[in-house]
C-alpha positions as CSV (number, residue, x, y, z in Angstrom):
1,X,-5.7,-78.9,-120.0
2,X,-7.8,-77.0,-122.6
3,X,-5.7,-73.8,-122.1
4,X,-2.0,-73.7,-121.3
5,X,-0.7,-70.5,-119.6
6,X,3.0,-69.9,-119.7
7,X,4.2,-66.9,-117.6
8,X,7.7,-68.1,-116.6
9,X,10.1,-65.5,-118.0
10,X,13.0,-67.1,-119.8
11,X,11.0,-70.2,-120.7
12,X,10.8,-71.7,-124.2
13,X,7.7,-73.5,-125.6
14,X,8.7,-76.3,-127.9
15,X,7.2,-79.2,-129.8
16,X,8.5,-82.7,-129.1
17,X,6.7,-85.6,-130.8
18,X,3.0,-85.1,-129.9
19,X,3.6,-82.9,-126.8
20,X,4.0,-79.3,-126.0
21,X,6.9,-78.8,-123.6
22,X,7.7,-75.7,-121.5
23,X,11.5,-75.7,-120.8
24,X,13.9,-73.4,-119.0
25,X,17.6,-73.9,-118.3
26,X,17.4,-77.5,-119.6
27,X,14.5,-78.4,-117.3
28,X,11.0,-79.3,-118.4
29,X,8.6,-77.3,-116.4
30,X,5.4,-78.5,-118.0
31,X,4.3,-81.0,-120.7
32,X,0.9,-81.2,-122.3
33,X,-0.4,-83.6,-125.1
34,X,-1.1,-81.5,-128.1
35,X,-4.4,-83.1,-128.8
36,X,-5.7,-81.9,-125.4
37,X,-4.7,-78.3,-126.0
38,X,-7.4,-75.8,-127.1
39,X,-5.5,-72.6,-126.6
40,X,-2.1,-71.3,-125.6
41,X,-1.6,-68.1,-123.6
42,X,1.9,-66.6,-123.6
43,X,2.4,-64.0,-120.8
44,X,5.4,-61.7,-121.0
45,X,8.1,-60.8,-123.5
46,X,10.5,-63.2,-121.9
47,X,8.5,-66.3,-123.0
48,X,9.7,-67.7,-126.4
49,X,7.9,-69.9,-128.9
50,X,9.7,-72.0,-131.5
51,X,8.8,-71.9,-135.2
52,X,8.1,-75.6,-135.2
53,X,5.6,-75.0,-132.4
54,X,3.9,-72.1,-134.2
55,X,3.5,-74.3,-137.3
56,X,2.0,-77.1,-135.3
57,X,-0.5,-74.7,-133.6
58,X,-1.5,-73.3,-137.0
59,X,-1.9,-76.7,-138.6
60,X,-4.1,-77.9,-135.7
61,X,-6.1,-74.7,-135.6
62,X,-5.1,-73.9,-132.0
63,X,-5.0,-70.2,-131.3
64,X,-2.2,-68.6,-129.2
65,X,-2.7,-65.3,-127.4
66,X,0.1,-63.0,-126.3
67,X,-0.2,-60.6,-123.4
68,X,2.1,-58.9,-120.9
69,X,3.5,-60.7,-117.9
70,X,0.8,-59.4,-115.6
71,X,-2.0,-60.3,-117.9
72,X,-3.3,-56.7,-118.0
73,X,-2.6,-56.0,-121.7
74,X,-3.4,-58.2,-124.7
75,X,-1.0,-57.7,-127.6
76,X,-2.7,-60.0,-130.1
77,X,-3.3,-63.5,-131.3
78,X,-1.6,-66.1,-133.5
79,X,-4.6,-67.5,-135.4
80,X,-4.5,-69.7,-138.5
81,X,-6.5,-68.2,-141.4
82,X,-9.8,-70.0,-141.8
83,X,-8.9,-72.7,-139.2
84,X,-9.5,-71.0,-135.9
85,X,-11.6,-72.8,-133.4
86,X,-12.9,-69.4,-132.2
87,X,-15.1,-69.0,-135.3
88,X,-17.5,-71.7,-134.1
89,X,-17.7,-70.3,-130.6
90,X,-18.3,-66.8,-131.9
91,X,-21.0,-68.0,-134.2
92,X,-22.7,-69.7,-131.2
93,X,-22.3,-66.5,-129.3
94,X,-24.0,-64.5,-132.0
95,X,-26.9,-66.8,-132.1
96,X,-27.3,-66.8,-128.3
97,X,-27.2,-63.0,-127.9
98,X,-29.8,-62.6,-130.6
99,X,-32.1,-65.3,-129.0
100,X,-34.3,-63.3,-126.7
101,X,-34.8,-66.0,-124.0
102,X,-31.1,-66.7,-123.7
103,X,-30.1,-63.0,-123.8
104,X,-32.7,-62.2,-121.1
105,X,-31.5,-64.9,-118.8
106,X,-27.9,-63.9,-119.1
107,X,-28.7,-60.2,-118.4
108,X,-30.8,-61.2,-115.3
109,X,-28.0,-63.4,-114.0
110,X,-25.3,-60.7,-114.3
111,X,-27.5,-57.9,-112.8
112,X,-28.6,-60.2,-110.0
113,X,-24.9,-60.8,-109.1
114,X,-24.1,-57.1,-109.3
115,X,-27.1,-56.2,-107.0
116,X,-26.1,-59.0,-104.6
117,X,-22.5,-57.7,-104.4
118,X,-23.7,-54.2,-103.9
119,X,-26.0,-55.4,-101.1
120,X,-23.0,-57.3,-99.5
121,X,-20.8,-54.2,-99.6
122,X,-23.5,-51.9,-98.0
123,X,-24.1,-54.5,-95.3
124,X,-20.4,-54.5,-94.4
125,X,-20.2,-50.7,-94.1
126,X,-22.5,-50.4,-91.0
127,X,-23.7,-47.1,-92.4
128,X,-26.9,-45.7,-91.0
129,X,-28.2,-45.3,-94.5
130,X,-27.4,-48.9,-95.5
131,X,-30.5,-50.8,-94.3
132,X,-32.9,-48.6,-96.3
133,X,-30.7,-49.0,-99.5
134,X,-30.4,-52.7,-98.9
135,X,-34.2,-52.9,-98.7
136,X,-34.6,-51.2,-102.0
137,X,-32.0,-53.4,-103.6
138,X,-33.9,-56.4,-102.3
139,X,-37.0,-55.1,-104.1
140,X,-34.9,-54.9,-107.4
141,X,-33.6,-58.5,-106.8
142,X,-37.1,-59.8,-106.3
143,X,-38.3,-58.2,-109.5
144,X,-35.5,-59.6,-111.6
145,X,-36.9,-63.1,-111.5
146,X,-40.0,-62.1,-113.3
147,X,-38.5,-59.4,-115.6
148,X,-39.9,-60.1,-119.1
149,X,-37.5,-57.9,-121.1
150,X,-34.0,-56.7,-120.9
151,X,-35.3,-53.1,-120.7
152,X,-37.1,-54.1,-117.5
153,X,-33.9,-55.7,-116.2
154,X,-32.1,-52.3,-116.9
155,X,-34.8,-50.6,-114.9
156,X,-34.2,-52.8,-111.8
157,X,-30.4,-52.3,-112.2
158,X,-31.0,-48.6,-112.3
159,X,-33.2,-48.4,-109.3
160,X,-30.7,-50.6,-107.4
161,X,-27.8,-48.3,-108.4
162,X,-29.8,-45.2,-107.3
163,X,-30.4,-46.7,-103.8
164,X,-26.8,-48.0,-103.6
165,X,-25.1,-44.7,-104.4
166,X,-27.7,-42.8,-102.5
167,X,-26.3,-44.5,-99.4
168,X,-22.9,-43.5,-100.4
169,X,-24.0,-39.9,-100.7
170,X,-25.6,-40.0,-97.3
171,X,-22.7,-41.6,-95.6
172,X,-19.6,-40.0,-97.1
173,X,-18.2,-36.9,-95.4
174,X,-19.1,-33.6,-97.0
175,X,-15.4,-33.0,-97.7
176,X,-15.5,-35.6,-100.4
177,X,-18.3,-33.6,-102.2
178,X,-19.9,-36.8,-103.5
179,X,-23.4,-35.9,-104.8
180,X,-24.1,-39.2,-106.6
181,X,-22.6,-41.2,-109.4
182,X,-21.6,-38.9,-112.2
183,X,-18.9,-40.1,-114.6
184,X,-18.5,-37.7,-117.5
185,X,-16.7,-35.7,-116.5
186,X,-16.2,-36.9,-112.8
187,X,-17.1,-33.8,-110.7
188,X,-15.5,-35.0,-107.4
189,X,-12.7,-37.2,-106.1
190,X,-14.9,-40.2,-105.4
191,X,-16.3,-40.2,-108.9
192,X,-12.8,-39.8,-110.2
193,X,-11.7,-42.9,-108.3
194,X,-14.7,-44.9,-109.4
195,X,-14.3,-43.9,-113.1
196,X,-10.6,-44.7,-113.2
197,X,-11.1,-48.0,-111.4
198,X,-13.9,-49.1,-113.8
199,X,-11.6,-48.3,-116.7
200,X,-8.8,-50.5,-115.3
201,X,-11.3,-53.3,-114.5
202,X,-12.9,-53.2,-117.9
203,X,-9.5,-53.6,-119.5
204,X,-8.9,-56.8,-117.5
205,X,-12.4,-58.1,-118.1
206,X,-12.1,-57.6,-121.8
207,X,-8.8,-59.4,-121.8
208,X,-10.4,-62.4,-120.1
209,X,-13.2,-62.3,-122.6
210,X,-10.8,-62.2,-125.6
211,X,-8.5,-64.9,-124.1
212,X,-11.5,-67.1,-123.9
213,X,-12.2,-66.6,-127.5
214,X,-15.4,-64.6,-127.2
215,X,-16.3,-61.5,-129.1
216,X,-16.2,-58.6,-126.6
217,X,-18.6,-56.6,-128.7
218,X,-21.5,-59.0,-128.7
219,X,-23.3,-58.6,-125.3
220,X,-26.8,-58.8,-124.0
221,X,-27.4,-56.3,-121.1
222,X,-25.5,-53.4,-122.8
223,X,-26.8,-52.4,-126.2
224,X,-24.7,-53.5,-129.1
225,X,-23.2,-50.4,-130.7
226,X,-20.2,-49.7,-132.9
227,X,-17.1,-49.5,-130.8
228,X,-18.8,-50.6,-127.5
229,X,-17.4,-53.8,-125.9
230,X,-20.9,-54.8,-124.8
231,X,-20.0,-58.3,-123.5
232,X,-17.0,-57.0,-121.6
233,X,-19.2,-54.3,-120.0
234,X,-21.9,-57.0,-119.2
235,X,-19.4,-59.2,-117.4
236,X,-17.9,-56.1,-115.6
237,X,-21.2,-55.4,-113.8
238,X,-20.8,-58.1,-111.2
239,X,-17.2,-57.1,-110.5
240,X,-17.8,-53.4,-110.0
241,X,-18.6,-53.7,-106.3
242,X,-16.1,-56.5,-105.7
243,X,-13.0,-55.0,-107.3
244,X,-13.5,-51.2,-107.5
245,X,-16.2,-49.9,-105.2
246,X,-14.8,-51.6,-102.1
247,X,-11.3,-50.5,-102.9
248,X,-12.4,-46.9,-103.3
249,X,-14.1,-46.9,-99.9
250,X,-11.0,-48.5,-98.3
251,X,-8.7,-45.9,-99.8
252,X,-10.9,-43.1,-98.6
253,X,-11.5,-44.6,-95.2
254,X,-7.8,-45.4,-94.5
255,X,-6.5,-42.0,-95.5
256,X,-4.4,-43.8,-98.2
257,X,-5.4,-41.2,-100.7
258,X,-6.0,-37.6,-100.0
259,X,-7.0,-34.4,-101.8
260,X,-3.4,-33.9,-103.0
261,X,-3.9,-36.9,-105.3
262,X,-6.6,-35.0,-107.4
263,X,-6.5,-32.0,-109.7
264,X,-8.9,-29.8,-111.7
265,X,-7.3,-29.2,-115.1
266,X,-7.3,-25.5,-116.2
267,X,-9.1,-26.4,-119.4
268,X,-11.8,-28.4,-117.6
269,X,-12.7,-26.6,-114.4
270,X,-15.8,-28.8,-113.9
271,X,-13.8,-32.0,-113.8
272,X,-11.7,-33.8,-111.1
273,X,-9.0,-36.2,-112.1
274,X,-6.3,-38.2,-110.4
275,X,-2.8,-36.7,-110.7
276,X,-0.1,-38.9,-112.1
277,X,1.1,-39.8,-108.6
278,X,-2.5,-40.6,-107.6
279,X,-3.0,-42.8,-110.6
280,X,0.2,-44.7,-109.8
281,X,-1.0,-45.3,-106.2
282,X,-4.3,-46.5,-107.3
283,X,-2.8,-48.8,-109.9
284,X,-0.5,-50.4,-107.4
285,X,-3.4,-51.1,-105.0
286,X,-5.6,-52.4,-107.9
287,X,-2.9,-54.8,-109.1
288,X,-2.3,-56.1,-105.6
289,X,-6.1,-56.7,-105.3
290,X,-6.3,-58.6,-108.6
291,X,-3.4,-60.9,-107.5
292,X,-4.9,-61.5,-104.0
293,X,-6.9,-64.5,-103.1
294,X,-10.6,-65.1,-103.7
295,X,-12.7,-68.1,-102.8
296,X,-14.6,-70.0,-105.5
297,X,-18.1,-71.5,-104.9
298,X,-16.5,-74.9,-104.4
299,X,-14.2,-73.6,-101.7
300,X,-11.0,-73.5,-103.8
301,X,-8.8,-70.5,-103.6
302,X,-7.5,-68.6,-106.6
303,X,-6.7,-65.0,-107.6
304,X,-9.3,-62.4,-108.5
305,X,-7.6,-62.1,-111.9
306,X,-8.3,-65.8,-112.6
307,X,-11.9,-65.4,-111.3
308,X,-12.5,-63.0,-114.3
309,X,-11.2,-65.6,-116.7
310,X,-13.3,-68.4,-115.1
311,X,-16.5,-66.3,-115.5
312,X,-15.7,-65.6,-119.1
313,X,-15.1,-69.3,-119.6
314,X,-18.5,-70.0,-118.0
315,X,-20.1,-67.7,-120.5
316,X,-18.4,-69.6,-123.3
317,X,-19.8,-72.9,-122.0
318,X,-23.3,-71.3,-122.0
319,X,-22.9,-70.2,-125.6
320,X,-21.7,-73.6,-126.7
321,X,-24.6,-75.3,-125.0
322,X,-22.3,-77.1,-122.5
323,X,-23.8,-75.4,-119.5
324,X,-27.4,-74.7,-119.0
325,X,-27.3,-71.5,-117.0
326,X,-24.8,-68.7,-116.2
327,X,-24.2,-67.9,-112.5
328,X,-22.7,-64.5,-111.7
329,X,-19.9,-64.4,-109.2
330,X,-20.9,-63.3,-105.7
331,X,-17.8,-62.7,-103.5
332,X,-18.1,-63.8,-99.9
333,X,-14.5,-62.8,-99.4
334,X,-15.2,-59.3,-100.5
335,X,-18.0,-59.0,-98.0
336,X,-15.6,-59.8,-95.2
337,X,-12.5,-58.1,-96.4
338,X,-11.7,-54.6,-95.1
339,X,-15.0,-53.8,-93.4
340,X,-15.2,-50.3,-94.7
341,X,-17.1,-48.9,-91.8
342,X,-17.8,-45.3,-91.0
343,X,-16.0,-43.8,-94.0
C-alpha cells in the first residue's frame, strides 16, 4: 500500500512497533507496515495523528498530506526538511517536461483523450449538428499521431474545440444565447456554467496532482508561466467533457437550472455569473458526480474522484520511468450516462 488514505472521522493514526495503525473506539480499522508506506493522506479535521507517528514519518522521509473530508481542498503537507521523497520525483518530472520527445508524447496523449471524450459526448446527444462536428474531430485525432511539435498539437486541439462548441452553438436553443466558448468574462449562462465547472474541476485535479507528489506548475501542453498550474491544466483537459460539459448539458436539458440562477452584476453588464443559490446547486450536483461510479479500463468500479488520482499517479510513473506511455482516461460510462439528447 504505497499511499494510505484515512477519512474515518474520529480515527487516530498511531505507530505501534513497525506498523501504522488506524484505530477508532478501541478497534483497529487498518494496519500497514511502515516500510511499505510511501505517503499518508489525512482527510478531514476529525482524523488525529500522534506525535510519535509524525516523528516516525519525518525520520523515514514519508510525506503526509492533509485535506478536507471530501478531498476537495488541500490544507498542506508534513514534509521532513531535506528528506522528502518528492524531491526525486519532481526532479524526474522537470527532466521529462523539458525533454521534447517525452513532452510531445504526453501532450498528444492528453489531447487525444480530450478529443475522444468530446466525440463521445457529441455522439450521445443525437444532435443534427453532431455528425459534422464528429467528422472534424476525427480529422484532428488522426493528425495528432504525426504531430511533430506541441504547437501543432495545440492546433489540432483548437480545431477540435471549434467543431465541438460549434455543434453546441447550433443545437442549443436561442434562449441560452450561446454564441461559442467565451470565458472572460462569460457572456451567457452556458459559458457561466462551463467556467464555474472548470474552476471546480481544476481544483480537484490540482489536489490529485499535489497528493501524488508532482509539481502542478510543470506541465507540457500548457505553457509554463509564473502562477499557472500547467500540469494540473494539462490533466484537466481529458476530464472537461466527462465531468463538466456533460453535467452542464444535463442541467440545461432537465430544467434543473433556469435563468433565475444567473445574474448580470451592475458593475459588469457584459458578464453573466451564477447567483449564490445557483452556485450552491451546481456544487451539489458536481460533488455528487465526483463521488459517483466510473469504470476503469480493467472493468473495476471506483469513484470519479479516485480516477483523477489514478491518472495523476500514472503521470508520476511515466516521470519515474516505471511506465513507458501515458494513456488518457476515456470514459465509457460518461458516453452512456444521461444521454443529453435534444437540449
